[in-house]
N, CA, C, O and the ligand as a Tripos MOL2 file, in Angstrom:
@<TRIPOS>MOLECULE
protein
  273   271    69     0     0
PROTEIN
NO_CHARGES

@<TRIPOS>ATOM
      1 N           0.8220   -1.1980    0.0060 N.3       1 MET1
      2 CA          0.0130   -0.0010    0.0090 C.3       1 MET1
      3 C           0.8850    1.2520    0.0080 C.2       1 MET1
      4 O           1.8700    1.3370    0.7420 O.2       1 MET1
      5 N           0.5110    2.2210   -0.8240 N.am      2 ALA2
      6 CA          1.3390    3.4280   -0.9310 C.3       2 ALA2
      7 C           1.2380    4.2440    0.3300 C.2       2 ALA2
      8 O           0.1550    4.5620    0.8200 O.2       2 ALA2
      9 N           2.3740    4.5610    0.8220 N.am      3 ASN3
     10 CA          2.4150    5.3720    2.0710 C.3       3 ASN3
     11 C           3.4150    6.5200    1.9020 C.2       3 ASN3
     12 O           4.4100    6.3620    1.1940 O.2       3 ASN3
     13 N           3.1860    7.6010    2.4980 N.am      4 PRO4
     14 CA          4.2230    8.6660    2.4360 C.3       4 PRO4
     15 C           5.4740    8.2120    3.1670 C.2       4 PRO4
     16 O           5.4260    7.5990    4.2330 O.2       4 PRO4
     17 N           6.6150    8.5490    2.5310 N.am      5 LYS5
     18 CA          7.8870    8.0610    3.0720 C.3       5 LYS5
     19 C           8.2600    8.8020    4.3490 C.2       5 LYS5
     20 O           8.7970    8.2260    5.2950 O.2       5 LYS5
     21 N           7.9570   10.1020    4.3450 N.am      6 LYS6
     22 CA          8.3240   10.9050    5.5290 C.3       6 LYS6
     23 C           7.1250   11.7370    5.9730 C.2       6 LYS6
     24 O           6.2850   12.1350    5.1660 O.2       6 LYS6
     25 N           7.0750   11.9780    7.2390 N.am      7 LYS7
     26 CA          6.0360   12.8710    7.7720 C.3       7 LYS7
     27 C           6.3510   14.3000    7.3250 C.2       7 LYS7
     28 O           7.4920   14.7560    7.3950 O.2       7 LYS7
     29 N           5.3000   14.9940    6.8630 N.am      8 HIS8
     30 CA          5.4970   16.4010    6.4820 C.3       8 HIS8
     31 C           5.6790   17.2490    7.7010 C.2       8 HIS8
     32 O           5.0950   16.9920    8.7530 O.2       8 HIS8
     33 N           6.4970   18.2680    7.5530 N.am      9 THR9
     34 CA          6.7330   19.1860    8.6630 C.3       9 THR9
     35 C           5.4820   20.0110    8.9570 C.2       9 THR9
     36 O           4.6450   20.1770    8.0700 O.2       9 THR9
     37 N           5.3290   20.5340   10.1810 N.am     10 PRO10
     38 CA          4.2130   21.4280   10.4590 C.3      10 PRO10
     39 C           4.1380   22.6190    9.5480 C.2      10 PRO10
     40 O           3.0410   23.0650    9.2130 O.2      10 PRO10
     41 N           5.2930   23.1620    9.1270 N.am     11 MET11
     42 CA          5.3000   24.3070    8.2410 C.3      11 MET11
     43 C           4.6780   23.9220    6.8560 C.2      11 MET11
     44 O           3.8810   24.6550    6.2710 O.2      11 MET11
     45 N           5.0880   22.7640    6.4000 N.am     12 ARG12
     46 CA          4.5660   22.3060    5.1000 C.3      12 ARG12
     47 C           3.0560   22.0510    5.1840 C.2      12 ARG12
     48 O           2.3070   22.3830    4.2650 O.2      12 ARG12
     49 N           2.6350   21.4680    6.2790 N.am     13 ARG13
     50 CA          1.1970   21.2170    6.4960 C.3      13 ARG13
     51 C           0.4440   22.5620    6.5240 C.2      13 ARG13
     52 O          -0.5880   22.7100    5.8700 O.2      13 ARG13
     53 N           0.9770   23.5560    7.2960 N.am     14 ASP14
     54 CA          0.2810   24.8060    7.4930 C.3      14 ASP14
     55 C           0.2630   25.6070    6.1850 C.2      14 ASP14
     56 O          -0.7060   26.3080    5.8960 O.2      14 ASP14
     57 N           1.3570   25.4980    5.3850 N.am     15 MET15
     58 CA          1.3650   26.2150    4.1230 C.3      15 MET15
     59 C           0.2970   25.6190    3.1930 C.2      15 MET15
     60 O          -0.3610   26.3570    2.4600 O.2      15 MET15
     61 N           0.1260   24.3190    3.2170 N.am     16 ARG16
     62 CA         -0.8810   23.6830    2.3910 C.3      16 ARG16
     63 C          -2.2770   24.1840    2.7820 C.2      16 ARG16
     64 O          -3.1080   24.5080    1.9340 O.2      16 ARG16
     65 N          -2.4980   24.2310    4.0970 N.am     17 ARG17
     66 CA         -3.8430   24.6650    4.5640 C.3      17 ARG17
     67 C          -4.0850   26.1310    4.2930 C.2      17 ARG17
     68 O          -5.2000   26.5270    3.9540 O.2      17 ARG17
     69 N          -3.0400   26.9490    4.4410 N.am     18 SER18
     70 CA         -3.2020   28.3690    4.2640 C.3      18 SER18
     71 C          -3.4130   28.7600    2.7830 C.2      18 SER18
     72 O          -3.8970   29.8510    2.4820 O.2      18 SER18
     73 N          -3.0450   27.8580    1.8850 N.am     19 ALA19
     74 CA         -3.1980   28.1710    0.4640 C.3      19 ALA19
     75 C          -4.6500   28.2990    0.0860 C.2      19 ALA19
     76 O          -4.9770   28.9500   -0.9070 O.2      19 ALA19
     77 N          -5.5470   27.6780    0.8750 N.am     20 ASN20
     78 CA         -6.9680   27.7110    0.5240 C.3      20 ASN20
     79 C          -7.7350   28.7360    1.3820 C.2      20 ASN20
     80 O          -8.9630   28.8060    1.3330 O.2      20 ASN20
     81 N          -6.9850   29.5290    2.1690 N.am     21 PHE21
     82 CA         -7.6580   30.4490    3.0760 C.3      21 PHE21
     83 C          -7.7740   31.8350    2.4310 C.2      21 PHE21
     84 O          -6.7750   32.4120    2.0030 O.2      21 PHE21
     85 N          -8.9760   32.3510    2.3680 N.am     22 ARG22
     86 CA         -9.1780   33.6950    1.8300 C.3      22 ARG22
     87 C         -10.2320   34.3920    2.7180 C.2      22 ARG22
     88 O         -11.1810   33.7720    3.1970 O.2      22 ARG22
     89 N         -10.0300   35.6570    2.9080 N.am     23 LEU23
     90 CA        -11.0050   36.4850    3.5780 C.3      23 LEU23
     91 C         -12.1150   36.7970    2.5960 C.2      23 LEU23
     92 O         -11.8620   37.1370    1.4400 O.2      23 LEU23
     93 N         -13.3470   36.6790    3.0640 N.am     24 GLU24
     94 CA        -14.4820   37.0410    2.2040 C.3      24 GLU24
     95 C         -15.0870   38.3420    2.6550 C.2      24 GLU24
     96 O         -15.1500   38.6400    3.8470 O.2      24 GLU24
     97 N         -15.5290   39.1110    1.6910 N.am     25 ALA25
     98 CA        -16.1960   40.3600    2.0630 C.3      25 ALA25
     99 C         -17.5330   40.0410    2.6920 C.2      25 ALA25
    100 O         -18.2400   39.1160    2.2930 O.2      25 ALA25
    101 N         -17.8540   40.8520    3.7020 N.am     26 ALA26
    102 CA        -19.1290   40.6140    4.4100 C.3      26 ALA26
    103 C         -20.2780   40.9300    3.4840 C.2      26 ALA26
    104 O         -20.2760   41.9410    2.7820 O.2      26 ALA26
    105 N         -21.2840   40.0270    3.4940 N.am     27 SER27
    106 CA        -22.4300   40.2670    2.6260 C.3      27 SER27
    107 C         -23.3280   41.2810    3.2830 C.2      27 SER27
    108 O         -23.8690   41.0460    4.3640 O.2      27 SER27
    109 N         -23.4870   42.4290    2.6160 N.am     28 LEU28
    110 CA        -24.2290   43.5360    3.2030 C.3      28 LEU28
    111 C         -25.6330   43.5830    2.5840 C.2      28 LEU28
    112 O         -25.8370   43.2510    1.4160 O.2      28 LEU28
    113 N         -26.5710   44.0020    3.4010 N.am     29 SER29
    114 CA        -27.8960   44.2970    2.9160 C.3      29 SER29
    115 C         -28.2250   45.7440    3.2440 C.2      29 SER29
    116 O         -27.4770   46.4030    3.9670 O.2      29 SER29
    117 N         -29.3110   46.2320    2.7330 N.am     30 THR30
    118 CA        -29.6820   47.6260    2.8990 C.3      30 THR30
    119 C         -30.7810   47.7630    3.9150 C.2      30 THR30
    120 O         -31.7670   47.0280    3.8680 O.2      30 THR30
    121 N         -30.6260   48.7050    4.8460 N.am     31 CYS31
    122 CA        -31.6170   48.9140    5.8440 C.3      31 CYS31
    123 C         -32.8780   49.5330    5.1990 C.2      31 CYS31
    124 O         -32.7770   50.5190    4.4680 O.2      31 CYS31
    125 N         -34.0510   48.9570    5.4670 N.am     32 PRO32
    126 CA        -35.2640   49.5050    4.8450 C.3      32 PRO32
    127 C         -35.6620   50.8690    5.4060 C.2      32 PRO32
    128 O         -36.4140   51.6120    4.7750 O.2      32 PRO32
    129 N         -35.1470   51.1950    6.6070 N.am     33 LYS33
    130 CA        -35.5050   52.4770    7.2130 C.3      33 LYS33
    131 C         -34.6300   53.6320    6.7370 C.2      33 LYS33
    132 O         -35.1120   54.6520    6.2440 O.2      33 LYS33
    133 N         -33.3000   53.4260    6.9080 N.am     34 CYS34
    134 CA        -32.3750   54.5710    6.6510 C.3      34 CYS34
    135 C         -31.5010   54.3070    5.4400 C.2      34 CYS34
    136 O         -30.6310   55.1210    5.1280 O.2      34 CYS34
    137 N         -31.7020   53.2140    4.7610 N.am     35 LYS35
    138 CA        -31.0020   52.8800    3.5160 C.3      35 LYS35
    139 C         -29.5130   52.7370    3.6870 C.2      35 LYS35
    140 O         -28.7670   52.7650    2.7080 O.2      35 LYS35
    141 N         -29.0660   52.5830    4.9300 N.am     36 ALA36
    142 CA        -27.6570   52.3400    5.1630 C.3      36 ALA36
    143 C         -27.3700   50.8490    4.9270 C.2      36 ALA36
    144 O         -28.2570   50.0100    5.0850 O.2      36 ALA36
    145 N         -26.1350   50.5310    4.5490 N.am     37 SER37
    146 CA        -25.7890   49.1230    4.3550 C.3      37 SER37
    147 C         -25.4830   48.5100    5.7150 C.2      37 SER37
    148 O         -24.6940   49.0590    6.4830 O.2      37 SER37
    149 N         -26.0760   47.4280    5.9990 N.am     38 THR38
    150 CA        -25.9250   46.7140    7.2660 C.3      38 THR38
    151 C         -25.6450   45.2550    7.0310 C.2      38 THR38
    152 O         -25.8420   44.7480    5.9270 O.2      38 THR38
    153 N         -25.1800   44.5690    8.0710 N.am     39 LEU39
    154 CA        -25.0670   43.1220    7.9790 C.3      39 LEU39
    155 C         -26.4600   42.5390    8.0370 C.2      39 LEU39
    156 O         -27.2960   43.0060    8.8110 O.2      39 LEU39
    157 N         -26.7200   41.5390    7.2410 N.am     40 SER40
    158 CA        -28.0510   40.9370    7.2380 C.3      40 SER40
    159 C         -28.2920   40.1860    8.5150 C.2      40 SER40
    160 O         -27.3540   39.6300    9.0860 O.2      40 SER40
    161 N         -29.4920   40.1500    8.9750 N.am     41 HIS41
    162 CA        -29.9290   39.4880   10.2330 C.3      41 HIS41
    163 C         -29.3070   40.1630   11.4260 C.2      41 HIS41
    164 O         -29.1220   39.5180   12.4580 O.2      41 HIS41
    165 N         -28.9670   41.4650   11.3300 N.am     42 ARG42
    166 CA        -28.4400   42.2440   12.4620 C.3      42 ARG42
    167 C         -29.2620   43.5120   12.5720 C.2      42 ARG42
    168 O         -29.8580   43.9760   11.6000 O.2      42 ARG42
    169 N         -29.2820   44.0640   13.7820 N.am     43 VAL43
    170 CA        -29.9120   45.3420   13.9780 C.3      43 VAL43
    171 C         -29.0950   46.4200   13.2660 C.2      43 VAL43
    172 O         -27.8650   46.4070   13.2970 O.2      43 VAL43
    173 N         -29.7970   47.3480   12.6270 N.am     44 CYS44
    174 CA        -29.1060   48.3860   11.9020 C.3      44 CYS44
    175 C         -28.3370   49.2820   12.8620 C.2      44 CYS44
    176 O         -28.9060   49.7160   13.8640 O.2      44 CYS44
    177 N         -27.0780   49.5730   12.6000 N.am     45 GLY45
    178 CA        -26.3160   50.3990   13.4960 C.3      45 GLY45
    179 C         -26.6590   51.8530   13.4080 C.2      45 GLY45
    180 O         -26.3810   52.6140   14.3350 O.2      45 GLY45
    181 N         -27.2710   52.2660   12.2940 N.am     46 GLY46
    182 CA        -27.5760   53.6770   12.1150 C.3      46 GLY46
    183 C         -28.8640   54.0660   12.8270 C.2      46 GLY46
    184 O         -28.8820   55.0540   13.5600 O.2      46 GLY46
    185 N         -29.9490   53.3070   12.6270 N.am     47 CYS47
    186 CA        -31.2210   53.7400   13.1630 C.3      47 CYS47
    187 C         -31.7250   52.8010   14.2720 C.2      47 CYS47
    188 O         -32.6820   53.1380   14.9700 O.2      47 CYS47
    189 N         -31.0960   51.6300   14.4420 N.am     48 GLY48
    190 CA        -31.5100   50.7370   15.5220 C.3      48 GLY48
    191 C         -32.7440   49.8970   15.1910 C.2      48 GLY48
    192 O         -33.3360   49.2930   16.0850 O.2      48 GLY48
    193 N         -33.1330   49.8520   13.9270 N.am     49 TYR49
    194 CA        -34.2530   49.0450   13.5510 C.3      49 TYR49
    195 C         -33.8350   47.6730   13.0800 C.2      49 TYR49
    196 O         -32.7950   47.5070   12.4420 O.2      49 TYR49
    197 N         -34.6570   46.6900   13.4000 N.am     50 TYR50
    198 CA        -34.5160   45.3420   12.8030 C.3      50 TYR50
    199 C         -35.8070   45.0670   12.0810 C.2      50 TYR50
    200 O         -36.8260   44.8040   12.7200 O.2      50 TYR50
    201 N         -35.7920   45.1200   10.7620 N.am     51 GLY51
    202 CA        -37.0350   45.0170   10.0190 C.3      51 GLY51
    203 C         -37.8250   46.2700   10.2330 C.2      51 GLY51
    204 O         -37.3240   47.3600    9.9550 O.2      51 GLY51
    205 N         -39.0400   46.1660   10.7160 N.am     52 ASN52
    206 CA        -39.8550   47.3450   10.9600 C.3      52 ASN52
    207 C         -39.9800   47.6360   12.4620 C.2      52 ASN52
    208 O         -40.7910   48.4540   12.8970 O.2      52 ASN52
    209 N         -39.1560   46.9440   13.2210 N.am     53 GLU53
    210 CA        -39.2930   47.0600   14.7130 C.3      53 GLU53
    211 C         -38.0940   47.8080   15.2500 C.2      53 GLU53
    212 O         -36.9540   47.4990   14.9020 O.2      53 GLU53
    213 N         -38.3490   48.8120   16.1150 N.am     54 LEU54
    214 CA        -37.2980   49.5490   16.7650 C.3      54 LEU54
    215 C         -36.7400   48.7040   17.9160 C.2      54 LEU54
    216 O         -37.4400   48.4660   18.9000 O.2      54 LEU54
    217 N         -35.5370   48.2690   17.8050 N.am     55 VAL55
    218 CA        -34.9200   47.4010   18.8190 C.3      55 VAL55
    219 C         -34.0500   48.2200   19.7250 C.2      55 VAL55
    220 O         -34.1680   48.1420   20.9470 O.2      55 VAL55
    221 N         -33.1640   49.0150   19.1330 N.am     56 LEU56
    222 CA        -32.2750   49.8690   19.8930 C.3      56 LEU56
    223 C         -32.7000   51.3160   19.7250 C.2      56 LEU56
    224 O         -32.7870   51.8040   18.5980 O.2      56 LEU56
    225 N         -32.9640   52.0100   20.8150 N.am     57 PRO57
    226 CA        -33.2960   53.4260   20.6510 C.3      57 PRO57
    227 C         -32.1090   54.1800   20.1470 C.2      57 PRO57
    228 O         -30.9700   53.8010   20.4240 O.2      57 PRO57
    229 N         -32.3480   55.2700   19.3910 N.am     58 PRO58
    230 CA        -31.2290   56.0270   18.8170 C.3      58 PRO58
    231 C         -30.3120   56.5830   19.8920 C.2      58 PRO58
    232 O         -30.7400   56.9070   21.0000 O.2      58 PRO58
    233 N         -29.0490   56.6830   19.5380 N.am     59 LYS59
    234 CA        -28.0470   57.0790   20.5220 C.3      59 LYS59
    235 C         -28.2700   58.4990   20.9830 C.2      59 LYS59
    236 O         -28.5470   59.4000   20.1920 O.2      59 LYS59
    237 N         -28.1430   58.6720   22.2800 N.am     60 GLN60
    238 CA        -28.2580   59.9620   22.9000 C.3      60 GLN60
    239 C         -26.9030   60.3110   23.5400 C.2      60 GLN60
    240 O         -26.0630   59.4360   23.7460 O.2      60 GLN60
    241 N         -26.7130   61.5470   23.8390 N.am     61 GLU61
    242 CA        -25.4430   61.9050   24.4860 C.3      61 GLU61
    243 C         -25.3710   61.3080   25.8720 C.2      61 GLU61
    244 O         -26.3370   61.3150   26.6360 O.2      61 GLU61
    245 N         -24.1960   60.7930   26.1700 N.am     62 LYS62
    246 CA        -24.0540   60.0900   27.4340 C.3      62 LYS62
    247 C         -24.1870   61.0420   28.6010 C.2      62 LYS62
    248 O         -23.5280   62.0780   28.6820 O.2      62 LYS62
    249 N         -25.0780   60.6410   29.5110 N.am     63 LYS63
    250 CA        -25.2530   61.4280   30.7310 C.3      63 LYS63
    251 C         -24.5470   60.6960   31.8780 C.2      63 LYS63
    252 O         -24.7930   59.5220   32.1580 O.2      63 LYS63
    253 N         -23.6940   61.4240   32.4950 N.am     64 ASN64
    254 CA        -22.9660   60.8030   33.6220 C.3      64 ASN64
    255 C         -23.8260   60.8980   34.8940 C.2      64 ASN64
    256 O         -24.1280   61.9970   35.3580 O.2      64 ASN64
    257 N         -24.2180   59.7420   35.4530 N.am     65 PRO65
    258 CA        -25.0790   59.8140   36.6360 C.3      65 PRO65
    259 C         -24.3610   60.4010   37.8670 C.2      65 PRO65
    260 O         -25.0020   60.8900   38.7960 O.2      65 PRO65
    261 N         -23.0390   60.3440   37.8530 N.am     66 GLU66
    262 CA        -22.3420   60.8880   39.0200 C.3      66 GLU66
    263 C         -22.1260   62.3850   38.8770 C.2      66 GLU66
    264 O         -21.7050   63.0370   39.8330 O.2      66 GLU66
    265 N         -22.3980   62.9330   37.7340 N.am     67 GLY67
    266 CA        -22.2850   64.3800   37.5700 C.3      67 GLY67
    267 C         -20.8700   64.8760   37.4480 C.2      67 GLY67
    268 O         -20.5930   66.0370   37.7470 O.2      67 GLY67
    269 N         -19.9490   64.0040   37.0050 N.am     68 LYS68
    270 CA        -18.5630   64.4440   36.8650 C.3      68 LYS68
    271 C         -18.3670   65.1890   35.5580 C.2      68 LYS68
    272 O         -17.2590   65.6370   35.2640 O.2      68 LYS68
    273 ZN        -31.1940   51.7740    9.5280 Zn       69 ZN69
@<TRIPOS>BOND
     1     1     2 1
     2     2     3 1
     3     3     4 2
     4     3     5 am
     5     5     6 1
     6     6     7 1
     7     7     8 2
     8     7     9 am
     9     9    10 1
    10    10    11 1
    11    11    12 2
    12    11    13 am
    13    13    14 1
    14    14    15 1
    15    15    16 2
    16    15    17 am
    17    17    18 1
    18    18    19 1
    19    19    20 2
    20    19    21 am
    21    21    22 1
    22    22    23 1
    23    23    24 2
    24    23    25 am
    25    25    26 1
    26    26    27 1
    27    27    28 2
    28    27    29 am
    29    29    30 1
    30    30    31 1
    31    31    32 2
    32    31    33 am
    33    33    34 1
    34    34    35 1
    35    35    36 2
    36    35    37 am
    37    37    38 1
    38    38    39 1
    39    39    40 2
    40    39    41 am
    41    41    42 1
    42    42    43 1
    43    43    44 2
    44    43    45 am
    45    45    46 1
    46    46    47 1
    47    47    48 2
    48    47    49 am
    49    49    50 1
    50    50    51 1
    51    51    52 2
    52    51    53 am
    53    53    54 1
    54    54    55 1
    55    55    56 2
    56    55    57 am
    57    57    58 1
    58    58    59 1
    59    59    60 2
    60    59    61 am
    61    61    62 1
    62    62    63 1
    63    63    64 2
    64    63    65 am
    65    65    66 1
    66    66    67 1
    67    67    68 2
    68    67    69 am
    69    69    70 1
    70    70    71 1
    71    71    72 2
    72    71    73 am
    73    73    74 1
    74    74    75 1
    75    75    76 2
    76    75    77 am
    77    77    78 1
    78    78    79 1
    79    79    80 2
    80    79    81 am
    81    81    82 1
    82    82    83 1
    83    83    84 2
    84    83    85 am
    85    85    86 1
    86    86    87 1
    87    87    88 2
    88    87    89 am
    89    89    90 1
    90    90    91 1
    91    91    92 2
    92    91    93 am
    93    93    94 1
    94    94    95 1
    95    95    96 2
    96    95    97 am
    97    97    98 1
    98    98    99 1
    99    99   100 2
   100    99   101 am
   101   101   102 1
   102   102   103 1
   103   103   104 2
   104   103   105 am
   105   105   106 1
   106   106   107 1
   107   107   108 2
   108   107   109 am
   109   109   110 1
   110   110   111 1
   111   111   112 2
   112   111   113 am
   113   113   114 1
   114   114   115 1
   115   115   116 2
   116   115   117 am
   117   117   118 1
   118   118   119 1
   119   119   120 2
   120   119   121 am
   121   121   122 1
   122   122   123 1
   123   123   124 2
   124   123   125 am
   125   125   126 1
   126   126   127 1
   127   127   128 2
   128   127   129 am
   129   129   130 1
   130   130   131 1
   131   131   132 2
   132   131   133 am
   133   133   134 1
   134   134   135 1
   135   135   136 2
   136   135   137 am
   137   137   138 1
   138   138   139 1
   139   139   140 2
   140   139   141 am
   141   141   142 1
   142   142   143 1
   143   143   144 2
   144   143   145 am
   145   145   146 1
   146   146   147 1
   147   147   148 2
   148   147   149 am
   149   149   150 1
   150   150   151 1
   151   151   152 2
   152   151   153 am
   153   153   154 1
   154   154   155 1
   155   155   156 2
   156   155   157 am
   157   157   158 1
   158   158   159 1
   159   159   160 2
   160   159   161 am
   161   161   162 1
   162   162   163 1
   163   163   164 2
   164   163   165 am
   165   165   166 1
   166   166   167 1
   167   167   168 2
   168   167   169 am
   169   169   170 1
   170   170   171 1
   171   171   172 2
   172   171   173 am
   173   173   174 1
   174   174   175 1
   175   175   176 2
   176   175   177 am
   177   177   178 1
   178   178   179 1
   179   179   180 2
   180   179   181 am
   181   181   182 1
   182   182   183 1
   183   183   184 2
   184   183   185 am
   185   185   186 1
   186   186   187 1
   187   187   188 2
   188   187   189 am
   189   189   190 1
   190   190   191 1
   191   191   192 2
   192   191   193 am
   193   193   194 1
   194   194   195 1
   195   195   196 2
   196   195   197 am
   197   197   198 1
   198   198   199 1
   199   199   200 2
   200   199   201 am
   201   201   202 1
   202   202   203 1
   203   203   204 2
   204   203   205 am
   205   205   206 1
   206   206   207 1
   207   207   208 2
   208   207   209 am
   209   209   210 1
   210   210   211 1
   211   211   212 2
   212   211   213 am
   213   213   214 1
   214   214   215 1
   215   215   216 2
   216   215   217 am
   217   217   218 1
   218   218   219 1
   219   219   220 2
   220   219   221 am
   221   221   222 1
   222   222   223 1
   223   223   224 2
   224   223   225 am
   225   225   226 1
   226   226   227 1
   227   227   228 2
   228   227   229 am
   229   229   230 1
   230   230   231 1
   231   231   232 2
   232   231   233 am
   233   233   234 1
   234   234   235 1
   235   235   236 2
   236   235   237 am
   237   237   238 1
   238   238   239 1
   239   239   240 2
   240   239   241 am
   241   241   242 1
   242   242   243 1
   243   243   244 2
   244   243   245 am
   245   245   246 1
   246   246   247 1
   247   247   248 2
   248   247   249 am
   249   249   250 1
   250   250   251 1
   251   251   252 2
   252   251   253 am
   253   253   254 1
   254   254   255 1
   255   255   256 2
   256   255   257 am
   257   257   258 1
   258   258   259 1
   259   259   260 2
   260   259   261 am
   261   261   262 1
   262   262   263 1
   263   263   264 2
   264   263   265 am
   265   265   266 1
   266   266   267 1
   267   267   268 2
   268   267   269 am
   269   269   270 1
   270   270   271 1
   271   271   272 2
@<TRIPOS>SUBSTRUCTURE
     1 MET1         2 RESIDUE 1 A MET
     2 ALA2         6 RESIDUE 1 A ALA
     3 ASN3        10 RESIDUE 1 A ASN
     4 PRO4        14 RESIDUE 1 A PRO
     5 LYS5        18 RESIDUE 1 A LYS
     6 LYS6        22 RESIDUE 1 A LYS
     7 LYS7        26 RESIDUE 1 A LYS
     8 HIS8        30 RESIDUE 1 A HIS
     9 THR9        34 RESIDUE 1 A THR
    10 PRO10       38 RESIDUE 1 A PRO
    11 MET11       42 RESIDUE 1 A MET
    12 ARG12       46 RESIDUE 1 A ARG
    13 ARG13       50 RESIDUE 1 A ARG
    14 ASP14       54 RESIDUE 1 A ASP
    15 MET15       58 RESIDUE 1 A MET
    16 ARG16       62 RESIDUE 1 A ARG
    17 ARG17       66 RESIDUE 1 A ARG
    18 SER18       70 RESIDUE 1 A SER
    19 ALA19       74 RESIDUE 1 A ALA
    20 ASN20       78 RESIDUE 1 A ASN
    21 PHE21       82 RESIDUE 1 A PHE
    22 ARG22       86 RESIDUE 1 A ARG
    23 LEU23       90 RESIDUE 1 A LEU
    24 GLU24       94 RESIDUE 1 A GLU
    25 ALA25       98 RESIDUE 1 A ALA
    26 ALA26      102 RESIDUE 1 A ALA
    27 SER27      106 RESIDUE 1 A SER
    28 LEU28      110 RESIDUE 1 A LEU
    29 SER29      114 RESIDUE 1 A SER
    30 THR30      118 RESIDUE 1 A THR
    31 CYS31      122 RESIDUE 1 A CYS
    32 PRO32      126 RESIDUE 1 A PRO
    33 LYS33      130 RESIDUE 1 A LYS
    34 CYS34      134 RESIDUE 1 A CYS
    35 LYS35      138 RESIDUE 1 A LYS
    36 ALA36      142 RESIDUE 1 A ALA
    37 SER37      146 RESIDUE 1 A SER
    38 THR38      150 RESIDUE 1 A THR
    39 LEU39      154 RESIDUE 1 A LEU
    40 SER40      158 RESIDUE 1 A SER
    41 HIS41      162 RESIDUE 1 A HIS
    42 ARG42      166 RESIDUE 1 A ARG
    43 VAL43      170 RESIDUE 1 A VAL
    44 CYS44      174 RESIDUE 1 A CYS
    45 GLY45      178 RESIDUE 1 A GLY
    46 GLY46      182 RESIDUE 1 A GLY
    47 CYS47      186 RESIDUE 1 A CYS
    48 GLY48      190 RESIDUE 1 A GLY
    49 TYR49      194 RESIDUE 1 A TYR
    50 TYR50      198 RESIDUE 1 A TYR
    51 GLY51      202 RESIDUE 1 A GLY
    52 ASN52      206 RESIDUE 1 A ASN
    53 GLU53      210 RESIDUE 1 A GLU
    54 LEU54      214 RESIDUE 1 A LEU
    55 VAL55      218 RESIDUE 1 A VAL
    56 LEU56      222 RESIDUE 1 A LEU
    57 PRO57      226 RESIDUE 1 A PRO
    58 PRO58      230 RESIDUE 1 A PRO
    59 LYS59      234 RESIDUE 1 A LYS
    60 GLN60      238 RESIDUE 1 A GLN
    61 GLU61      242 RESIDUE 1 A GLU
    62 LYS62      246 RESIDUE 1 A LYS
    63 LYS63      250 RESIDUE 1 A LYS
    64 ASN64      254 RESIDUE 1 A ASN
    65 PRO65      258 RESIDUE 1 A PRO
    66 GLU66      262 RESIDUE 1 A GLU
    67 GLY67      266 RESIDUE 1 A GLY
    68 LYS68      270 RESIDUE 1 A LYS
    69 ZN69       273 GROUP 0 **** ****
């Protein structure tokens, strides 16, 4: 039975695996409310809507409860 004569080094193994690795661009969809491009199945970062439902209220200026 054909067998490899020598064990491949970790570097050789990792180079082989890394040859098939590529970063993919995130698939973006458009927010129906503010028309900003968002990640699909995520709350829109611009208006805080998910679909037609307001999930995150719009950002307000941070109020420090300690009054500093
Ligand atoms: Zn939006």
